[in-house]
N, C-alpha and C positions, 0 to 999 in steps of 0.2 A: 794641396787642396785647401782653399780658403774656407772660412767658417760658414759662409752661405752654402757653398757646395757640400760641405760636411753635413749641414742640417738637412739639406735636400736628400742626401744619401740616407740619412737616418730615417727620414720620412718615407722614402721609397721602400725601405725594408719593412715598414709597418703597415702599408696600405696596398690595396690592389691597383693594378694598372689603370683601371677605369677611373678611380678616384684621382690618381695623379694626372690623368689626361684632362679631367674637368678643372683641376687646379691650374694647370698650364693655360687653359682657355681663360680662366678668370684673371690670371696674371697678364695675359695679352690684352684683355679688355681694360685692365687697370692702366697699362702703359699708354693706351690710346685715348683714355678718357679726358674730357675737357674739364672735369671737376674731380680731381684726384681724391680730395678728402671725402666727398660723398661716395665716390666709387669704392674707396677702401672700406668704409663702414658698411656699405651694402654687401660687398664681397665677403667681408669678415662674418657678417650675420648669416651668410649662406654656407659657411664652411662645413658644418655638420651634415648638411644635405649633400654637399659635393662629395664628401668622403664616405658617406653612407655608414655601414656597420663598422668601418675601420676608424671612425672619428675618435673613439675613446681608447684606441690601442696605445699601450705604453711604448715609449721610445727607449732605445738602449744606447749605451756609449756615452761619450762626452765630447764637448767642443773645447777649443783652446783659444779664446780671444786674448788680446793683449793683457786684460785685467787678471787673468788666471783661469784655472780649470772650471768649466761649467758642466757639471754632470747633468745628463738628460733624464735622470731617474724619475723626476716628478712631471715630465712632459708627456702630453698625449699627442696623437697625430694632429688633432685640431689645433693645439697650441703651435705646433711647428708650422702648419699651414698658414695660420694667422700671422706668424712672424715672417714667413716668406712673402706674404702679401705686403706687409709693412715694408720689408726690405726692397721689394719691387717698386713700391711707391716712392721710397726715398732715393732710388736710383734714377728717377726721372730728372732731367736737367733743370726743370722748373720747380723742383721740390724745395720747400723750406723746412729742413729737418726738425728744428725745435718746435715750430708751430704745428707741423703735421703729427709728430709723435704725441704732443700734448692734446691735440684735438682728438686723436684716436683714443687716447687714454680716457679723456673726459666723456667721449661719446659712446664708449663701449660698455657692455655689461660686466659683471664681476669676472667671468671667465676670460673675456677679452682683455680686461685690465691686468689680470694675472699673467696672461701671455706676454703683454708688453713689458711688465716689470721683470719677468724672468729673462727677457731678451735684451735688456738695456745695455749690457756689456758687448752685445753683438752689433749694435747700431753704429752708423757713422758718427764720429765725434761724440763718443759716449759720455764724456764729462759734461757736455752741454745739457744732458738730460737729467742732471741731478735734481732739478725742481720736481720732475715727475716722480722720481724715487722718494724724495722727501714727502711729497703729497701722499703717495701710497702708504707711507709709514704712519700717517696721521689718520687714515681712514679706519673706522671701526669694523674691520673685517679680518678675522684670523686667517682665512684662506689667502687674502691678498698680502697680509703681512708675512705669511709663510713663504709666499713666492718671492718676496723681497729678501728675507733674512736667510733662508735655507737653500743650500746648493746653488748659490748665486754669488759670483765673484764681484758684483758691482759694489756693495757696501765697502768691502775691504779695499777695493781698487780706487774708490773715488770719494769716500767719506772722510771728514775730519776725524780726529781722535775722539772728540766729544760725541759726534754723530754715530761713530762706530760703536762706542761704548753703550750708547742708548739702544742700539739694535740688540746688543747682547743682553742687556738688562731687561728690555721688553720681552725678548724671547724667553728669558727665565721666568718672568712674571706670568706669561701666558702659557707656560708649559711646553714650549717648543724645545726640541732637542738641539742644544747649542753645539753638539758634536758635528752637526751638519752645516755650521756656519763656515763658509770658505774663508781661508786666511786668518782664522782666529788666533793661531799660535804666532803668526807673523805680526799681527796688529795688537797683540797683548801689550799692556802698558801698566804703569804703576797705579794710575787712578782706577783703572778697571779692576785690578787685583784688590785694591782697598775697598772698592764698592762691593765686590763679591764677598770679601771677608766680613764686612759689616752686615751684609744680607744674611750670611750664614748665622751670625750671632743673633740677628733680629728674629729669624725663624726659630732658632733654638729657644730663645727666651720666651717666645710666644707658644712654645710646644707645638710647632707646626713643622711639616716635612720640609727638608732642604732639597732643592733641585739636585738630582743625582749627577748631572753632567757639569755642575758649576765649577768643579775642580779644573776643567779644561781651560777656563778663563781666569781662575784665581791663581793657579800654580806657576805659570811661566814667569811672573814678576812678583811672587809672594815675598813678604817680609817674614821675620821669625815667628810672629803670631800666626800668619797664614800657614807656615810650615807645620806648626803644631796642630792646627786644624786638620791639615791633610793627613798627617800621620795618624791622628785619632780616627779618621774615617777609613783608613786602610783596614782597620779592624771592626768596622761597623757591622751589625747583624744583617743589614740589608746588602744583598749581593751586588745590586746595581751600584750602590755607593762604593763598595770595595772595588768594583770593576773600573769605574771612572777615576777613582783615586789612584788605582794602580797604573792606569794609562798615563795620568798626569805625573805621577811620581817617577816612573821608569824613565821618562824623558829627561828627568833632572837628577838621575841617580848619583851623579858625581858632585852634586851641589854641596852636600854636607854629610858628615859622618852619621848624624842622627837619622837622616833620610835613608842612607844606605843600610843602616842597621834595621830600620823599620821594614824595609823591603825584604831583607834577609829573614826577619822574624815572620813576616807574612807568608813567604814561600814555605816555611816549615809548617805553617798552620792551615793554609788554604786547601779547601777540598773541591772548589768549583773549577771545572776544567778550563773554561774560557778565561777565568782570572789567572789561573796558573800559566796559561799560554802567554798572557801579557807579562806576568812577572818573570817568566823564563825566556821571554823573547829578546 
C-alpha cells in the first residue's frame, strides 16, 4: 500500500461513508477542472462541510514516506481530506507541483497551511518543496511551526544541518516538546550539542527554567562539560528533568564510567515508576 492509499485508509476509519462519498465527488471535480488551482482552494475550503461532524476526528496510525515515519497523531480528518485533494491535484498530467503547492500554501488559512506542511514528505518530489517548509518556519504562528517541527519527518529528511539545528532551538525557545521531533537522534551533531549546552548555562545563570527535553538534543554528541550537566540533572528535583536525562543517558550508558556510575546511583535512589522503567529498560 502506497502512502496515498494508506492515508485514505486512515481517513476512511475516521469518517462516515457519506463524508467519504462527498470527498470522492470533490476529487472527481478537481480532476476535471479547467482551473486546478482555484478548484483546489475552493474544495479545500469546503472540507469541513463535506465531512460534517467527522471533520475534527483524530486519525490513528502512521505513514512511511521515504523521509521517515510520519505519525498521524496530530492529524484530523479534515487535514487528511485536504492532503488527499492536494495529492489529487498534483496527480494531474498538467500540474506544476512546486507552483501548485506554494499557491495552495499561500492561499490557504492557518488550518490549510498546517495540513500542507504536515504533508510535505508525502508529496511528489518532496525536496523541491523546501521553500514552503522554510517559509512556514518564518511565520509567527506556533500552530504552523508545530506542524513543521513535530511528528514530521520533513526537516530531518531535507534540511541542512544548520536549518535542522534552528528547528530544534526554536522548538526549545517556544516550549515545544523536542521529543516529538522526528529524526532528532539521527541528525544530532556537535554544533547542536554545544548550542544546547550553552542554552542550559544561559538559563541557569538567569535563574530560569531549563527545557526538560533538551537532553535529547544535547546528549548524543555531548562533550565532557555536557556530560557533567547531564549527570547533574539525573538527580534534579524536577521529575521531568530526571525522566528526559535518564532517557538520554541510558542511550549512551557505555560511553563513560562516570555516566554508568551515575545511572547506577540513580537506580538506587529513584522512586518514580516511569523513570525507573527507563533506567531499568
